[in-house]
PDB file as gemmi writes it, atoms N, CA and C in Angstrom:
CRYST1    1.000    1.000    1.000  90.00  90.00  90.00 P 1                      
ATOM      1  N   MET A   1      -5.676-222.078 -40.324  1.00  0.00           N  
ATOM      2  CA  MET A   1      -5.060-223.071 -40.160  1.00  0.00           C  
ATOM      3  C   MET A   1      -4.427-223.063 -38.660  1.00  0.00           C  
ATOM      4  N   LEU A   2      -5.101-222.864 -37.657  1.00  0.00           N  
ATOM      5  CA  LEU A   2      -4.920-222.661 -36.547  1.00  0.00           C  
ATOM      6  C   LEU A   2      -5.969-225.204 -36.090  1.00  0.00           C  
ATOM      7  N   LYS A   3      -6.371-224.892 -37.048  1.00  0.00           N  
ATOM      8  CA  LYS A   3      -6.983-226.169 -37.364  1.00  0.00           C  
ATOM      9  C   LYS A   3      -6.783-226.974 -38.349  1.00  0.00           C  
ATOM     10  N   GLN A   4      -6.336-227.310 -38.729  1.00  0.00           N  
ATOM     11  CA  GLN A   4      -5.504-227.913 -39.123  1.00  0.00           C  
ATOM     12  C   GLN A   4      -4.126-228.616 -39.404  1.00  0.00           C  
ATOM     13  N   ILE A   5      -4.112-227.832 -37.775  1.00  0.00           N  
ATOM     14  CA  ILE A   5      -1.880-228.113 -36.867  1.00  0.00           C  
ATOM     15  C   ILE A   5      -3.277-229.180 -36.152  1.00  0.00           C  
ATOM     16  N   ILE A   6      -4.596-228.480 -35.254  1.00  0.00           N  
ATOM     17  CA  ILE A   6      -5.355-229.024 -34.579  1.00  0.00           C  
ATOM     18  C   ILE A   6      -5.224-230.773 -35.181  1.00  0.00           C  
ATOM     19  N   GLU A   7      -5.983-231.418 -36.171  1.00  0.00           N  
ATOM     20  CA  GLU A   7      -6.529-232.160 -37.011  1.00  0.00           C  
ATOM     21  C   GLU A   7      -4.903-232.921 -36.602  1.00  0.00           C  
ATOM     22  N   SER A   8      -3.041-232.083 -37.791  1.00  0.00           N  
ATOM     23  CA  SER A   8      -2.455-233.076 -37.472  1.00  0.00           C  
ATOM     24  C   SER A   8      -2.390-234.063 -36.820  1.00  0.00           C  
ATOM     25  N   GLU A   9      -2.379-232.822 -35.966  1.00  0.00           N  
ATOM     26  CA  GLU A   9      -2.461-233.756 -34.357  1.00  0.00           C  
ATOM     27  C   GLU A   9      -2.554-234.572 -33.937  1.00  0.00           C  
ATOM     28  N   ILE A  10      -4.206-234.726 -33.557  1.00  0.00           N  
ATOM     29  CA  ILE A  10      -5.133-235.466 -33.762  1.00  0.00           C  
ATOM     30  C   ILE A  10      -4.542-236.303 -34.335  1.00  0.00           C  
ATOM     31  N   ARG A  11      -4.276-236.155 -35.705  1.00  0.00           N  
ATOM     32  CA  ARG A  11      -3.597-237.949 -36.898  1.00  0.00           C  
ATOM     33  C   ARG A  11      -2.532-238.424 -35.589  1.00  0.00           C  
ATOM     34  N   LYS A  12      -2.130-237.417 -35.846  1.00  0.00           N  
ATOM     35  CA  LYS A  12      -0.133-238.518 -35.222  1.00  0.00           C  
ATOM     36  C   LYS A  12      -0.902-239.029 -33.590  1.00  0.00           C  
ATOM     37  N   LEU A  13      -1.587-238.673 -32.603  1.00  0.00           N  
ATOM     38  CA  LEU A  13      -2.240-239.356 -31.375  1.00  0.00           C  
ATOM     39  C   LEU A  13      -2.849-240.771 -31.988  1.00  0.00           C  
ATOM     40  N   LEU A  14      -3.453-240.511 -33.469  1.00  0.00           N  
ATOM     41  CA  LEU A  14      -4.348-241.833 -33.272  1.00  0.00           C  
ATOM     42  C   LEU A  14      -3.684-243.138 -34.361  1.00  0.00           C  
ATOM     43  N   THR A  15      -2.441-242.371 -34.885  1.00  0.00           N  
ATOM     44  CA  THR A  15      -1.799-243.875 -35.518  1.00  0.00           C  
ATOM     45  C   THR A  15      -0.822-244.689 -34.671  1.00  0.00           C  
ATOM     46  N   SER A  16      -0.476-245.767 -35.498  1.00  0.00           N  
ATOM     47  CA  SER A  16       0.311-247.228 -34.667  1.00  0.00           C  
ATOM     48  C   SER A  16       1.118-246.347 -34.215  1.00  0.00           C  
ATOM     49  N   GLU A  17       1.821-244.882 -34.767  1.00  0.00           N  
ATOM     50  CA  GLU A  17       3.079-245.036 -33.974  1.00  0.00           C  
ATOM     51  C   GLU A  17       3.052-244.120 -32.692  1.00  0.00           C  
ATOM     52  N   THR A  18       1.801-243.906 -32.001  1.00  0.00           N  
ATOM     53  CA  THR A  18       1.815-243.522 -30.500  1.00  0.00           C  
ATOM     54  C   THR A  18       1.554-244.660 -30.003  1.00  0.00           C  
ATOM     55  N   THR A  19       0.806-245.964 -30.303  1.00  0.00           N  
ATOM     56  CA  THR A  19       0.742-247.576 -29.684  1.00  0.00           C  
ATOM     57  C   THR A  19       1.680-247.495 -29.067  1.00  0.00           C  
ATOM     58  N   GLU A  20       2.718-247.887 -30.636  1.00  0.00           N  
ATOM     59  CA  GLU A  20       4.202-248.445 -30.534  1.00  0.00           C  
ATOM     60  C   GLU A  20       4.728-247.200 -28.739  1.00  0.00           C  
ATOM     61  N   THR A  21       4.602-246.468 -29.053  1.00  0.00           N  
ATOM     62  CA  THR A  21       5.308-246.206 -27.397  1.00  0.00           C  
ATOM     63  C   THR A  21       5.050-245.473 -26.389  1.00  0.00           C  
ATOM     64  N   VAL A  22       3.885-246.103 -26.339  1.00  0.00           N  
ATOM     65  CA  VAL A  22       3.314-246.342 -25.456  1.00  0.00           C  
ATOM     66  C   VAL A  22       3.344-247.462 -24.630  1.00  0.00           C  
ATOM     67  N   VAL A  23       2.945-248.605 -25.817  1.00  0.00           N  
ATOM     68  CA  VAL A  23       3.698-249.649 -25.467  1.00  0.00           C  
ATOM     69  C   VAL A  23       5.604-249.850 -25.288  1.00  0.00           C  
ATOM     70  N   ALA A  24       6.232-249.076 -25.500  1.00  0.00           N  
ATOM     71  CA  ALA A  24       8.165-249.305 -25.010  1.00  0.00           C  
ATOM     72  C   ALA A  24       7.600-248.745 -23.977  1.00  0.00           C  
ATOM     73  N   GLN A  25       6.528-247.682 -23.508  1.00  0.00           N  
ATOM     74  CA  GLN A  25       6.577-246.792 -22.512  1.00  0.00           C  
ATOM     75  C   GLN A  25       6.735-247.864 -21.383  1.00  0.00           C  
ATOM     76  N   SER A  26       5.699-249.164 -21.341  1.00  0.00           N  
ATOM     77  CA  SER A  26       5.345-250.336 -20.707  1.00  0.00           C  
ATOM     78  C   SER A  26       6.544-251.178 -19.775  1.00  0.00           C  
ATOM     79  N   VAL A  27       7.330-250.668 -20.494  1.00  0.00           N  
ATOM     80  CA  VAL A  27       8.815-251.632 -20.602  1.00  0.00           C  
ATOM     81  C   VAL A  27       9.644-251.150 -19.425  1.00  0.00           C  
ATOM     82  N   SER A  28       9.656-251.914 -17.954  1.00  0.00           N  
ATOM     83  CA  SER A  28      10.566-252.020 -16.830  1.00  0.00           C  
ATOM     84  C   SER A  28      12.121-251.524 -17.390  1.00  0.00           C  
ATOM     85  N   LYS A  29      12.282-250.935 -16.381  1.00  0.00           N  
ATOM     86  CA  LYS A  29      14.062-249.903 -16.470  1.00  0.00           C  
ATOM     87  C   LYS A  29      13.973-248.837 -15.754  1.00  0.00           C  
ATOM     88  N   LYS A  30      15.315-249.758 -15.093  1.00  0.00           N  
ATOM     89  CA  LYS A  30      16.059-249.451 -13.923  1.00  0.00           C  
ATOM     90  C   LYS A  30      16.496-247.925 -13.775  1.00  0.00           C  
ATOM     91  N   GLN A  31      15.182-246.751 -13.048  1.00  0.00           N  
ATOM     92  CA  GLN A  31      15.179-245.387 -13.838  1.00  0.00           C  
ATOM     93  C   GLN A  31      15.687-244.736 -11.350  1.00  0.00           C  
ATOM     94  N   ILE A  32      15.754-243.715 -11.880  1.00  0.00           N  
ATOM     95  CA  ILE A  32      15.903-242.513 -10.312  1.00  0.00           C  
ATOM     96  C   ILE A  32      15.327-241.433 -10.771  1.00  0.00           C  
ATOM     97  N   LEU A  33      13.639-241.688 -10.159  1.00  0.00           N  
ATOM     98  CA  LEU A  33      12.909-240.507 -10.130  1.00  0.00           C  
ATOM     99  C   LEU A  33      13.407-239.540  -9.569  1.00  0.00           C  
ATOM    100  N   ILE A  34      12.670-238.170  -9.631  1.00  0.00           N  
ATOM    101  CA  ILE A  34      13.701-237.258  -8.954  1.00  0.00           C  
ATOM    102  C   ILE A  34      11.960-236.244  -8.816  1.00  0.00           C  
ATOM    103  N   LEU A  35      11.411-237.106  -7.202  1.00  0.00           N  
ATOM    104  CA  LEU A  35      10.148-235.603  -7.284  1.00  0.00           C  
ATOM    105  C   LEU A  35       9.477-234.973  -6.799  1.00  0.00           C  
ATOM    106  N   GLN A  36       8.544-234.179  -7.231  1.00  0.00           N  
ATOM    107  CA  GLN A  36       7.903-233.119  -5.434  1.00  0.00           C  
ATOM    108  C   GLN A  36       8.036-233.121  -4.334  1.00  0.00           C  
ATOM    109  N   ARG A  37       8.941-232.295  -3.625  1.00  0.00           N  
ATOM    110  CA  ARG A  37       8.407-231.951  -2.363  1.00  0.00           C  
ATOM    111  C   ARG A  37      10.321-232.767  -1.713  1.00  0.00           C  
ATOM    112  N   GLY A  38      11.179-232.819  -2.890  1.00  0.00           N  
ATOM    113  CA  GLY A  38      12.309-233.973  -2.857  1.00  0.00           C  
ATOM    114  C   GLY A  38      12.351-235.401  -2.715  1.00  0.00           C  
ATOM    115  N   TRP A  39      12.020-235.659  -2.649  1.00  0.00           N  
ATOM    116  CA  TRP A  39      11.624-237.405  -2.765  1.00  0.00           C  
ATOM    117  C   TRP A  39      12.224-237.188  -3.552  1.00  0.00           C  
ATOM    118  N   ILE A  40      13.318-238.731  -3.335  1.00  0.00           N  
ATOM    119  CA  ILE A  40      14.233-239.042  -5.147  1.00  0.00           C  
ATOM    120  C   ILE A  40      13.449-240.856  -4.436  1.00  0.00           C  
ATOM    121  N   VAL A  41      14.172-241.294  -5.693  1.00  0.00           N  
ATOM    122  CA  VAL A  41      13.626-242.703  -5.651  1.00  0.00           C  
ATOM    123  C   VAL A  41      14.156-243.346  -6.791  1.00  0.00           C  
ATOM    124  N   VAL A  42      14.219-244.856  -7.149  1.00  0.00           N  
ATOM    125  CA  VAL A  42      15.439-245.591  -7.785  1.00  0.00           C  
ATOM    126  C   VAL A  42      14.399-247.155  -7.781  1.00  0.00           C  
ATOM    127  N   GLY A  43      13.755-247.383  -8.930  1.00  0.00           N  
ATOM    128  CA  GLY A  43      13.418-248.270  -8.565  1.00  0.00           C  
ATOM    129  C   GLY A  43      13.241-248.623 -10.854  1.00  0.00           C  
ATOM    130  N   ASP A  44      12.540-250.418 -10.155  1.00  0.00           N  
ATOM    131  CA  ASP A  44      12.541-250.608 -12.191  1.00  0.00           C  
ATOM    132  C   ASP A  44      11.007-250.438 -12.803  1.00  0.00           C  
ATOM    133  N   VAL A  45      11.220-249.418 -13.397  1.00  0.00           N  
ATOM    134  CA  VAL A  45       9.871-247.933 -13.813  1.00  0.00           C  
ATOM    135  C   VAL A  45       8.924-248.116 -14.634  1.00  0.00           C  
ATOM    136  N   ARG A  46       8.132-248.398 -15.323  1.00  0.00           N  
ATOM    137  CA  ARG A  46       7.194-248.357 -16.473  1.00  0.00           C  
ATOM    138  C   ARG A  46       6.099-246.897 -16.480  1.00  0.00           C  
ATOM    139  N   LYS A  47       6.151-246.788 -17.534  1.00  0.00           N  
ATOM    140  CA  LYS A  47       4.709-245.473 -17.134  1.00  0.00           C  
ATOM    141  C   LYS A  47       3.459-246.160 -17.665  1.00  0.00           C  
ATOM    142  N   GLU A  48       2.503-246.324 -17.137  1.00  0.00           N  
ATOM    143  CA  GLU A  48       0.578-246.545 -16.572  1.00  0.00           C  
ATOM    144  C   GLU A  48      -0.071-245.608 -17.281  1.00  0.00           C  
ATOM    145  N   GLY A  49      -0.440-245.188 -18.671  1.00  0.00           N  
ATOM    146  CA  GLY A  49      -1.574-243.975 -18.088  1.00  0.00           C  
ATOM    147  C   GLY A  49      -0.036-242.493 -18.222  1.00  0.00           C  
ATOM    148  N   ASN A  50      -1.184-241.958 -17.158  1.00  0.00           N  
ATOM    149  CA  ASN A  50      -0.641-241.092 -16.394  1.00  0.00           C  
ATOM    150  C   ASN A  50       0.582-241.024 -15.247  1.00  0.00           C  
ATOM    151  N   TYR A  51       0.778-242.327 -14.683  1.00  0.00           N  
ATOM    152  CA  TYR A  51       1.456-243.042 -13.885  1.00  0.00           C  
ATOM    153  C   TYR A  51       2.663-243.370 -14.086  1.00  0.00           C  
ATOM    154  N   PHE A  52       3.421-243.238 -12.795  1.00  0.00           N  
ATOM    155  CA  PHE A  52       5.120-243.821 -13.158  1.00  0.00           C  
ATOM    156  C   PHE A  52       4.942-245.161 -12.092  1.00  0.00           C  
ATOM    157  N   ILE A  53       5.018-246.427 -12.919  1.00  0.00           N  
ATOM    158  CA  ILE A  53       4.317-247.421 -11.540  1.00  0.00           C  
ATOM    159  C   ILE A  53       6.867-247.579 -11.192  1.00  0.00           C  
ATOM    160  N   SER A  54       6.553-247.169 -10.231  1.00  0.00           N  
ATOM    161  CA  SER A  54       8.390-248.879  -9.328  1.00  0.00           C  
ATOM    162  C   SER A  54       8.443-249.309  -8.758  1.00  0.00           C  
ATOM    163  N   GLU A  55       7.699-250.787  -9.196  1.00  0.00           N  
ATOM    164  CA  GLU A  55       8.964-251.189  -8.795  1.00  0.00           C  
ATOM    165  C   GLU A  55       9.517-251.701  -7.855  1.00  0.00           C  
ATOM    166  N   ASN A  56       9.873-252.651  -6.705  1.00  0.00           N  
ATOM    167  CA  ASN A  56      10.986-252.931  -6.346  1.00  0.00           C  
ATOM    168  C   ASN A  56      11.854-251.616  -5.891  1.00  0.00           C  
ATOM    169  N   THR A  57      10.718-250.664  -4.783  1.00  0.00           N  
ATOM    170  CA  THR A  57      11.730-249.496  -4.644  1.00  0.00           C  
ATOM    171  C   THR A  57      12.380-249.075  -4.043  1.00  0.00           C  
ATOM    172  N   SER A  58      13.882-248.300  -4.220  1.00  0.00           N  
ATOM    173  CA  SER A  58      13.926-247.936  -3.052  1.00  0.00           C  
ATOM    174  C   SER A  58      14.019-246.822  -2.342  1.00  0.00           C  
ATOM    175  N   VAL A  59      13.745-245.072  -1.243  1.00  0.00           N  
ATOM    176  CA  VAL A  59      13.649-243.670  -1.867  1.00  0.00           C  
ATOM    177  C   VAL A  59      15.551-243.623  -0.601  1.00  0.00           C  
ATOM    178  N   ILE A  60      16.188-243.117  -2.120  1.00  0.00           N  
ATOM    179  CA  ILE A  60      17.605-242.807  -2.012  1.00  0.00           C  
ATOM    180  C   ILE A  60      17.940-241.437  -0.356  1.00  0.00           C  
ATOM    181  N   ARG A  61      17.927-242.547   0.610  1.00  0.00           N  
ATOM    182  CA  ARG A  61      18.198-241.289   1.617  1.00  0.00           C  
ATOM    183  C   ARG A  61      19.190-240.233   1.760  1.00  0.00           C  
ATOM    184  N   SER A  62      20.447-240.991   1.648  1.00  0.00           N  
ATOM    185  CA  SER A  62      21.571-240.402   1.410  1.00  0.00           C  
ATOM    186  C   SER A  62      22.510-240.750  -0.211  1.00  0.00           C  
ATOM    187  N   TRP A  63      22.688-240.015  -0.335  1.00  0.00           N  
ATOM    188  CA  TRP A  63      23.428-240.354  -2.325  1.00  0.00           C  
ATOM    189  C   TRP A  63      24.928-241.307  -1.963  1.00  0.00           C  
ATOM    190  N   GLY A  64      25.594-240.795  -0.567  1.00  0.00           N  
ATOM    191  CA  GLY A  64      26.865-241.482  -0.827  1.00  0.00           C  
ATOM    192  C   GLY A  64      27.373-240.808  -1.662  1.00  0.00           C  
ATOM    193  N   THR A  65      28.557-239.928  -2.244  1.00  0.00           N  
ATOM    194  CA  THR A  65      28.648-239.915  -3.738  1.00  0.00           C  
ATOM    195  C   THR A  65      29.240-238.279  -3.162  1.00  0.00           C  
ATOM    196  N   LYS A  66      30.324-238.532  -4.045  1.00  0.00           N  
ATOM    197  CA  LYS A  66      31.053-237.476  -4.463  1.00  0.00           C  
ATOM    198  C   LYS A  66      31.012-236.636  -5.118  1.00  0.00           C  
ATOM    199  N   LYS A  67      30.306-236.909  -7.040  1.00  0.00           N  
ATOM    200  CA  LYS A  67      30.611-236.184  -7.707  1.00  0.00           C  
ATOM    201  C   LYS A  67      28.552-236.220  -7.912  1.00  0.00           C  
ATOM    202  N   GLY A  68      27.408-235.997  -6.756  1.00  0.00           N  
ATOM    203  CA  GLY A  68      26.246-236.603  -7.011  1.00  0.00           C  
ATOM    204  C   GLY A  68      25.403-237.258  -7.654  1.00  0.00           C  
ATOM    205  N   ILE A  69      24.344-237.115  -8.098  1.00  0.00           N  
ATOM    206  CA  ILE A  69      23.373-238.540  -7.915  1.00  0.00           C  
ATOM    207  C   ILE A  69      24.006-239.151  -9.180  1.00  0.00           C  
ATOM    208  N   GLY A  70      23.908-238.247 -10.318  1.00  0.00           N  
ATOM    209  CA  GLY A  70      24.691-238.844 -11.502  1.00  0.00           C  
ATOM    210  C   GLY A  70      25.915-240.301 -11.444  1.00  0.00           C  
ATOM    211  N   GLU A  71      25.584-239.737 -10.021  1.00  0.00           N  
ATOM    212  CA  GLU A  71      27.921-240.767 -10.706  1.00  0.00           C  
ATOM    213  C   GLU A  71      26.470-242.308  -9.795  1.00  0.00           C  
ATOM    214  N   ILE A  72      25.972-242.517  -8.664  1.00  0.00           N  
ATOM    215  CA  ILE A  72      25.235-243.398  -8.888  1.00  0.00           C  
ATOM    216  C   ILE A  72      24.182-244.611  -9.940  1.00  0.00           C  
ATOM    217  N   ALA A  73      23.174-243.063 -10.303  1.00  0.00           N  
ATOM    218  CA  ALA A  73      22.694-243.556 -11.664  1.00  0.00           C  
ATOM    219  C   ALA A  73      23.768-244.209 -12.504  1.00  0.00           C  
ATOM    220  N   LEU A  74      25.115-244.191 -12.554  1.00  0.00           N  
ATOM    221  CA  LEU A  74      26.699-244.998 -13.351  1.00  0.00           C  
ATOM    222  C   LEU A  74      27.206-245.942 -12.980  1.00  0.00           C  
ATOM    223  N   ASN A  75      27.019-245.670 -12.255  1.00  0.00           N  
ATOM    224  CA  ASN A  75      27.941-246.132 -10.828  1.00  0.00           C  
ATOM    225  C   ASN A  75      27.302-247.339 -10.021  1.00  0.00           C  
ATOM    226  N   GLY A  76      25.640-247.785  -9.970  1.00  0.00           N  
ATOM    227  CA  GLY A  76      25.179-247.696  -8.870  1.00  0.00           C  
ATOM    228  C   GLY A  76      26.179-247.270  -7.832  1.00  0.00           C  
ATOM    229  N   PRO A  77      24.758-247.619  -6.551  1.00  0.00           N  
ATOM    230  CA  PRO A  77      25.720-246.669  -5.163  1.00  0.00           C  
ATOM    231  C   PRO A  77      26.685-247.525  -4.412  1.00  0.00           C  
ATOM    232  N   THR A  78      26.630-246.364  -3.618  1.00  0.00           N  
ATOM    233  CA  THR A  78      28.387-246.869  -2.791  1.00  0.00           C  
ATOM    234  C   THR A  78      28.194-247.208  -1.989  1.00  0.00           C  
ATOM    235  N   SER A  79      29.547-247.423  -1.060  1.00  0.00           N  
ATOM    236  CA  SER A  79      29.430-248.349  -0.047  1.00  0.00           C  
ATOM    237  C   SER A  79      28.593-247.567   1.317  1.00  0.00           C  
ATOM    238  N   THR A  80      28.327-246.402   0.650  1.00  0.00           N  
ATOM    239  CA  THR A  80      27.829-245.487   2.168  1.00  0.00           C  
ATOM    240  C   THR A  80      26.204-244.866   1.408  1.00  0.00           C  
ATOM    241  N   THR A  81      26.141-244.789   0.014  1.00  0.00           N  
ATOM    242  CA  THR A  81      24.481-245.184  -0.163  1.00  0.00           C  
ATOM    243  C   THR A  81      23.756-245.611   0.466  1.00  0.00           C  
ATOM    244  N   LYS A  82      23.138-244.381   1.271  1.00  0.00           N  
ATOM    245  CA  LYS A  82      21.477-245.102   1.946  1.00  0.00           C  
ATOM    246  C   LYS A  82      20.325-245.297   1.361  1.00  0.00           C  
ATOM    247  N   LEU A  83      19.335-246.117   1.015  1.00  0.00           N  
ATOM    248  CA  LEU A  83      18.219-246.337   0.471  1.00  0.00           C  
ATOM    249  C   LEU A  83      17.958-247.357   1.557  1.00  0.00           C  
ATOM    250  N   ASP A  84      16.798-247.234   1.590  1.00  0.00           N  
ATOM    251  CA  ASP A  84      15.239-247.077   2.510  1.00  0.00           C  
ATOM    252  C   ASP A  84      14.349-247.680   1.656  1.00  0.00           C  
ATOM    253  N   PRO A  85      13.421-249.063   1.493  1.00  0.00           N  
ATOM    254  CA  PRO A  85      13.129-250.283  -0.379  1.00  0.00           C  
ATOM    255  C   PRO A  85      11.446-249.113   0.777  1.00  0.00           C  
ATOM    256  N   CYS A  86      10.653-249.143  -0.493  1.00  0.00           N  
ATOM    257  CA  CYS A  86       8.848-249.221  -0.539  1.00  0.00           C  
ATOM    258  C   CYS A  86       8.704-249.358  -0.815  1.00  0.00           C  
ATOM    259  N   GLY A  87       9.527-250.992  -1.289  1.00  0.00           N  
ATOM    260  CA  GLY A  87       8.115-251.844  -2.228  1.00  0.00           C  
ATOM    261  C   GLY A  87       7.872-251.370  -3.871  1.00  0.00           C  
ATOM    262  N   VAL A  88       6.356-250.553  -3.899  1.00  0.00           N  
ATOM    263  CA  VAL A  88       5.870-250.159  -5.139  1.00  0.00           C  
ATOM    264  C   VAL A  88       4.950-248.935  -4.719  1.00  0.00           C  
ATOM    265  N   LEU A  89       5.914-248.364  -5.286  1.00  0.00           N  
ATOM    266  CA  LEU A  89       5.755-246.159  -5.505  1.00  0.00           C  
ATOM    267  C   LEU A  89       4.825-246.355  -6.993  1.00  0.00           C  
ATOM    268  N   LYS A  90       3.653-245.290  -7.014  1.00  0.00           N  
ATOM    269  CA  LYS A  90       3.023-244.770  -7.932  1.00  0.00           C  
ATOM    270  C   LYS A  90       3.270-243.642  -8.228  1.00  0.00           C  
ATOM    271  N   ALA A  91       3.473-243.318  -8.971  1.00  0.00           N  
ATOM    272  CA  ALA A  91       3.581-241.271  -8.853  1.00  0.00           C  
ATOM    273  C   ALA A  91       3.724-240.611 -10.396  1.00  0.00           C  
ATOM    274  N   HIS A  92       2.223-239.528 -10.354  1.00  0.00           N  
ATOM    275  CA  HIS A  92       1.413-238.937 -11.432  1.00  0.00           C  
ATOM    276  C   HIS A  92       2.533-238.643 -12.392  1.00  0.00           C  
ATOM    277  N   GLU A  93       3.050-238.359 -13.158  1.00  0.00           N  
ATOM    278  CA  GLU A  93       3.542-237.999 -14.294  1.00  0.00           C  
ATOM    279  C   GLU A  93       3.519-236.116 -13.932  1.00  0.00           C  
ATOM    280  N   LEU A  94       2.726-236.044 -13.272  1.00  0.00           N  
ATOM    281  CA  LEU A  94       2.656-234.642 -12.834  1.00  0.00           C  
ATOM    282  C   LEU A  94       3.779-233.891 -11.558  1.00  0.00           C  
ATOM    283  N   ALA A  95       3.810-234.824 -10.800  1.00  0.00           N  
ATOM    284  CA  ALA A  95       4.728-234.472  -9.989  1.00  0.00           C  
ATOM    285  C   ALA A  95       6.228-235.906  -9.886  1.00  0.00           C  
ATOM    286  N   THR A  96       6.482-235.547 -11.206  1.00  0.00           N  
ATOM    287  CA  THR A  96       7.755-236.197 -11.779  1.00  0.00           C  
ATOM    288  C   THR A  96       8.435-234.817 -12.037  1.00  0.00           C  
ATOM    289  N   VAL A  97      10.029-234.626 -11.159  1.00  0.00           N  
ATOM    290  CA  VAL A  97      10.556-233.545 -11.415  1.00  0.00           C  
ATOM    291  C   VAL A  97      11.703-233.323 -12.662  1.00  0.00           C  
ATOM    292  N   GLY A  98      11.681-234.873 -13.071  1.00  0.00           N  
ATOM    293  CA  GLY A  98      13.142-235.979 -13.496  1.00  0.00           C  
ATOM    294  C   GLY A  98      13.020-236.910 -13.432  1.00  0.00           C  
ATOM    295  N   ILE A  99      14.072-237.612 -14.429  1.00  0.00           N  
ATOM    296  CA  ILE A  99      14.206-239.190 -14.398  1.00  0.00           C  
ATOM    297  C   ILE A  99      15.512-239.367 -15.034  1.00  0.00           C  
ATOM    298  N   ILE A 100      16.706-239.985 -14.081  1.00  0.00           N  
ATOM    299  CA  ILE A 100      17.493-240.409 -14.240  1.00  0.00           C  
ATOM    300  C   ILE A 100      17.746-241.798 -15.109  1.00  0.00           C  
ATOM    301  N   ASP A 101      18.347-242.487 -16.665  1.00  0.00           N  
ATOM    302  CA  ASP A 101      18.559-243.521 -16.467  1.00  0.00           C  
ATOM    303  C   ASP A 101      19.068-243.992 -15.937  1.00  0.00           C  
ATOM    304  N   CYS A 102      19.250-245.370 -15.550  1.00  0.00           N  
ATOM    305  CA  CYS A 102      20.429-246.184 -14.437  1.00  0.00           C  
ATOM    306  C   CYS A 102      20.831-247.105 -15.375  1.00  0.00           C  
ATOM    307  N   GLU A 103      22.496-247.106 -15.053  1.00  0.00           N  
ATOM    308  CA  GLU A 103      23.323-248.543 -15.899  1.00  0.00           C  
ATOM    309  C   GLU A 103      23.087-249.916 -14.870  1.00  0.00           C  
ATOM    310  N   GLU A 104      22.203-250.928 -15.447  1.00  0.00           N  
ATOM    311  CA  GLU A 104      20.950-251.448 -15.025  1.00  0.00           C  
ATOM    312  C   GLU A 104      21.797-252.766 -13.769  1.00  0.00           C  
ATOM    313  N   SER A 105      22.660-252.701 -14.942  1.00  0.00           N  
ATOM    314  CA  SER A 105      24.334-253.933 -14.699  1.00  0.00           C  
ATOM    315  C   SER A 105      25.319-253.460 -12.884  1.00  0.00           C  
ATOM    316  N   LYS A 106      24.780-251.793 -13.035  1.00  0.00           N  
ATOM    317  CA  LYS A 106      25.566-251.618 -11.655  1.00  0.00           C  
ATOM    318  C   LYS A 106      24.822-251.691 -10.322  1.00  0.00           C  
ATOM    319  N   TRP A 107      23.607-252.205 -10.985  1.00  0.00           N  
ATOM    320  CA  TRP A 107      22.016-252.126  -9.847  1.00  0.00           C  
ATOM    321  C   TRP A 107      22.175-253.612  -9.077  1.00  0.00           C  
ATOM    322  N   LYS A 108      22.384-254.714  -9.502  1.00  0.00           N  
ATOM    323  CA  LYS A 108      22.417-255.860  -8.848  1.00  0.00           C  
ATOM    324  C   LYS A 108      22.879-256.197  -7.484  1.00  0.00           C  
TER     325      LYS A 108                                                      
END                                                                             
């Protein structure tokens, strides 16, 4: 039984559906990455292998919100949000605690 399950999972990994998923993951979108040790960054994120690559990245030093980090994800940075630009960031997927999608139009 276990052998059948393993073979089934391997077949799923080798199908074109998996390839399409990987391609879809490689498209950049504005996201907030919550990383280990308290680092929280925002940038144009894509997945490459085991890494998240974030371009146009800023460390979020101060959220400047009344409703938490979700507020800036949905509404963009406030007048008191403090962002420290840091360029390109590469974070291993195992160092990533969470990902929040941002409302792209609010981050222009």
